[in-house]
N, C-alpha and C positions, 0 to 999 in steps of 0.2 A: 504494500500500500504506500503510495507516494503521498507524503504529507507536508513536504517543504517545497515550495515552488521557487523557480528561478525568476527573479524580478528583472535582472539585467542579463542579457544573453551575449552581447557582443564584447570583444576584448577591450574596447575602449572604455567600457563602463564596468564598475565593480560587480562581482557575482554576489548577489544578496539572497540569503535564505529568509523566508518569512515563516511565521508560525501558523499560517493558514493551512488547514488540512484539506486535501482533495478527496478524502474518503467520505462516504455518506454515513452520517450518524443515525442510528435507529431512532424512530420517533417514540421515545420513552413515554411522552405525555399521552399519546394515543393508547399505548398499552395500559396506561394507568400505573400508579406507583405501587409496585409489588410489596405487599406487607412482609413477604418473606425476605426480600433483599433489604428492606429497611431494618428489619430486626437483625439481619446478618451484619450489616455495616455498623449498626450501633453496638453490637456485641464485640466486634473487632476493635472498635475505637475505645470502648469502655475498658477492655483489657489493658489498654495503654493509658488509662485514666484521661481520656479525651472525651469531652461532652459535646453533644450537638447543641448549638446556640447557648453554650454556657458562658459564664462571665470572665473566665481566665484567658490570658493571652494565647495559651496553647489549645483552647477550645475552637471548634469549627462553627462558623456561621453559614448556614445553608440558605442560599437565595433562590434556588430552583430545586423543587422536590424531585425532579428527574435525576438528580445527583445520586440518589440511593440505588436506583436500578442500574445506572451507568457504572458506578463503582462496583456494585455487586456482580454485574455480568462481565465487566472488562478488567477487574482487578486494578493494579497500579496504573495501567494505561488509562482506564476510565477515570480514575481519581485525578490523575495529573492533567489529562485533557479537559476535564470539567472545570478544573481550576483556571486553565488558560481561557476557557469560555466564560469565566466569571460566575459560575454556578455556586461557588463557595469561597469563603475567605478565612484567613486566620491571621491574627496580629503577630504571632511569632511562629512562622513556618518552620524555621530551623529547630526550635525547641519541640514543636509538635512532632516532627519527624524523628527527633532523638527518642521521644517516648515510644513511638512505634518500633524503632529499631532495638530498643533496650528490652522489649518484651517479645513474646512469641507472636504478637499481633501482626508484625510485619510479614511473617511467613504465610499468613492467611490471605495477604493481598497479592496473590499470583493468579495468572490465568493461562489459557492455552498458548499465548504468545511465548511465554518463557519456555514451555516444552518444545514448541516449534523451533525457537532459536537454538536451544540445546541440540536438537536433532540436526539442524542445518549446519551448525559449526562443527559438529562431530563428523559429518559426512563430507563437507566441502571446506576448502581453504578460501575464506572470504577476504584475506589480505594479500592477494597475489600482486605481482609486480605490475601487471596490466591495470589493476584497479587501485594502485597506490595513491594516485592523485585525487581520488574521490574525496578523501577527508579534507584535503586542501580546499577543494571547491565548495564542499558542503559546510565547513566550519571556519577555517582560518581565512578564507576569502570573503567572509561576511561583510567586510568593510573596516578600514582602519579606524574610522570614527567611533565605532562601537568599542573596540579594544582600547583605544586611547582614552575613552571616557572612564575606564575602570582600572587600568593597569598603571604601574609606575612609569617614570620617564624613559626607562630602557625597555619598556614593554615586555617584561619578564612574565610569561604566562605559566607560572609554576609556583610551587610552594616557596615562600620566603623562610628565612632562618631568624627566629624571633628571640633567641637566647638573650641578647643584649640590645635588641632593637625596640624602638618606641613607635615607629611608624612604618608604613609599607616600603617607602623608598629605602630606609635603612635596613629593613629585613631582606630585601632583594640584593642589596649590595653585600650584606653579610653572607648570603648564600653563595654569591659569586666568589667572595674571598675564601669561603670554606672549600669550594671546588678547587680553587687555585692552590691552596695549601695542601689539600689531600693529594693532588697530582704533583706536588713539588715542582711547579712550573718555574723554569729558568729562562732568562732572555735568550732569544734565538731559537727556541724549541719550535718544532712544527706540530700543530695541534689540529685534530679533526673534531668538528662539532656536528654530531649526527642529529638532525632535527633542529636547525639553528634558529627557527622562529624569525623574529624581526631583527635579528642580528645584535641584540643587546649584550649577550654574553661574549660574543666574539669581539665586539667593540671594547668592552671593559677589560678583557684579558689582554688584548693587543695594546691598549693604552697604558694599563697599570702594571703589566707583567712582561711586556716586550716580546710576546710570542707572535708567530705567524699562524693564522687560522684559516682552515678551509671549512666552510659550512655548507651543509646540504639540507634542502627542504623540498617538500612536494607542493608547497603553496606558491603560486605565481605572485600573488600580492606580497607575501612575506619576503620572497626573494627580491622583488623590486625595492621594497622598503629597506631591507638589510643592505643592499648595495649602496643606496644613497646614504644610509647611516654610517657606513664604513668607508666612504670615499676618502682616499688618501692614506688609509691604513693598510697594513699587510694582511688583508682579509679577502679571501676569494669565496664568493657565494655561488653555489651551484643549484639549479633547479633540477634535482635528481632524486630518485628513490635510492636508499642506501645500497641496494643490490646492483643498481645500474652504476653507481659511483665506484663500487668495488671492482666491477667487471672492467671498467674503462680506465681507472686511475691507479690501480694497485696490481702488482707490487713495484711499479716504477720508482716511486719514492714513498717509503713507509713513514709513519708518524711516530714522534717521540711520545706523544700522549693523545688520548681520545676521550671524549665525554659525550653524554647524551642526557639532556634535561627535558623531561616531560614528553618524550616521543615514543618510548617503549610501549605505552598503552595502546598504540595503534599497530603494533607488529603482529599480534595474533599468535595464539598458542602453537599453531602448526608451524610457525616460522621462527620460534625462539632459537632453536639450534642453529638455523641458517644465519640468524642475526649475529649471534656470538661468534660464529665461524667467520663472518665478514669482518667483525671487529678484530679478531685475532690475526686475520690476514693483513689488515691495515696497520697493525702495530709492529714496531721493532721488537726484537726478542726481550729487551730490557725495558719495554714501555709499560705504561699504566693506563687503565681504562676506568672511568667513573660513570656509573649508571645512576641517574636520579629518576625515580619512577614512583607512581602510585601502585601500591600492592593491596591485596586483600587476604583475609585469613584463611579462606578455603579455595580449593581449585575449581574453577569453572571455565567454560569455553566461550562465554558471551557476557555482555553487560545487561543492565536493566532495559527492557523493551522500549520504554519511553525515552531513555537516554540515547538508545541506538537509533530511534526514529528522528528525534528532534535535535540532538546535540552532537553526539560523536558516533556516526555510522560505523558499524563493523569494528568497534573498539572492544578491548578485552583486557581486564586487569589481571596481572600475574599473581601467583601464589609463591610462597617459599619453595614448595616442592617443585613447581614448574620451572622456576629459575635454576634451582639446584641441578635438576636433570639436564637442563640446557647447557650449563657451563661445565659439566663433568667431563674431565679429560681435555678441556680446552684452556681453562684458567685455574689459577690458584686464588681462592677467596682470601683477600687480605683484610677486608673490613666490611661490616654490614651495620649501617647506622640508621635507626628509625627515629624520625621526629615528626610523626604523623599529626600530633596535636597542633603543630604549627600551621598546618593547612587550614584548620578551622579558622584561625585568626586571619590568614591570608584571604580566604574566601569572604569573610565578613568585611574585610577592608575593601575588596573588590565590589561587594554589594553596596556598601556605603557610597563609594565613588559613583557607581552606576545610578543609584537612586537620586543622587544629588545633581546628576548631569543629564539624565535621560530625556528631560524635557527639551534640551537643546539639540538632540539627535534628529537627523532627517526623518521625514514623515513615514518613510518605508519601514522604520522600526515602530510599528503601530502598537496599540495597547495590548493586543494579544501576544505580540512578540515580547513586549516588556514583561508581561506576566510569565511567559515561558522562561525568559532569562532569569527573572527573580527566583522562580521555582528551581531552576538548575543550580544557581549559586547556593541557595540556602539548603536545598536537599543534600547537596554534596558536603556542605559544612556539617550537617547533621551526621553524615556517614563517618567523618573523621572524629567528631566529638564523641560519638558512640563507640569509637575504636573498631568499627567494622572495616574501615579503610586506613591505610598506613602510607607514610612517605618514606621511601627507602633511598639511601645512597650507598651503593656498593662500590668498593675499590677492588679491581681485579688485575692480576698480572699474569702474563703468559707462562712464566717459569718460576715465579716466586721471587720476592725481593731478597737479595743477599743480606743476611743478618736479621731479617724480619722487618715488618712494617708497623709503624705506630701512627695511627690516624689522629689528626687534630680534631678537636670538637669546638 
């Protein structure tokens, strides 16, 4: 079901996703509000101490009685889409979702789409090289105006490091310094940035640590932005999938260091081994690789159906077991650092920025889109606060660091 339309089709204009769904929604009102589904939804919410039309910030205010049938029939997809349609509201969406996640209530909000996604991802590789650019078109090419409205000045679209930081800008700079120190960057080193985004990390490391950076991305708009940002610096930005880059550019000149920040979530479980094999091929024998990624506590092959449809198509969060199996025999695990609680603060900072600036965004980011984006940011914040999601930084070496490795924190 296609639910995100292309508003701009030509190359001269940005590729914009909207939150308008092209699928037909059942006429719940004509069916009548099913007493069965109303009881079922109320029971699920009550298990998480969430009331319908209650007085607390975590309670849900229902504006359209069709919400009960839609949520009851379509699970999390119906609940989230009905929020986008304005059928219900909640003053504290993030806290409400934390309550759902911290009880078994969240397990009851599933439907046939989750089972279908599981079957699909087990039978097929949804993250092939041919389809690698889809995530760039569907998410990262939404328009720089949107991301500039919520991110820091370097447009780092990943978890900040808040140990000593008091604001988003400082947290993102601290994250980049953490990466630089973990990789022991030295002037003149050649560094590979897999999934370079808008080029903020490459810019910072080139300016502050004197390294030469090659960055790869599958987003046309990110590549254009990153090239402008890094003009005059020893930074080469490539519009390539990591597999294409490895096939064309390696082993002509291998890299002293490599890192990937917030890209591994798009690799897909069927490609994890190939991904790490590419990294190993790109690195010198005494090199280091840092992987910064969102992880989850259990092994799955797909993400939430609503996230897959509206936010990150064909994404997949790794588990410890999946990562461990993928690196076995290729790398020595030097360090595994988890600071997942910091992503909660990062997402809340993005949400505050977005809410304070969304009125100045172009009209194509309409009210339904804004509700979609708000739901995305706050639902993800809840996932980290409930500790269902983690932020990992792994440091890997091809042959083990002589004398051992001690990671800075």
